[in-house]
N, C-alpha and C positions, 0 to 999 in steps of 0.2 A: 504494500500500500504506500502510495506517495504522500509525502507531507504537503499540506496546503499552507500558504501564507496569505495574509490579507494585504492587499494593495490599496492605498489611498492615493489617487492621482488628481492633480489640479492643472488647469490650463488657462491661458489668457483670454480665450474666447469659447463660446458655446460650440461653434462650428468645429474647432479642433478637438474638443472633448467628444463630440459625437463621432468624429472620424476615428479617434482612438478606440472608442467603444466598438465600432464596427470591425476594426482590425483585431481587437481582442477576441471577438466572436469567431473570426476566421481561425484563430488559434484554438478554438473549441473551449474558450472560457465563457461560460454561459451565466455565471452568477455575478453579473455586473449590476450594481445599484447606482443610479444617477443621483447626484446631490441636488438639493433644492435650488441651488444657484445656477444649475445647468452647465457650470464650468468645472465640475469635479465629479468623481465617482469613486466607488470602492468595488473591489472584486476579490474573490478567492482564487488564488493561482497555485497550481501544482508546481512542485519544485522542478519538474522536468521542463517547464516553459518559462521560468522566471527570467532568464537572460533575454529571451526573445521579447517577452512582455515589457521588460525595462527598456529595451532598445526602441520599441515602437512608441513608448510614451515619450522618450527623449526626441525621437524622430518627428513626432507631431507637435513638439514645442511644450510638452508638459513636464511636470516634476512628479516624482513618485516617492512615496514613503512606504516602507514595508514593515509589517508587524508579524 
């Protein structure tokens, strides 16, 4: 069983947050919860895709915090 980590990501614009959410879904990360501000979200990420998820957050202009 793979470990899961919570990702909290924030973005400068709603558009980039939505783009990142779509890309995470392409990685089969389905437990994405949008923040009330529309410019942030949280997700549970399995350790096997953490590096790819972190890369796409940075690539779309966001910052990520892991728990």
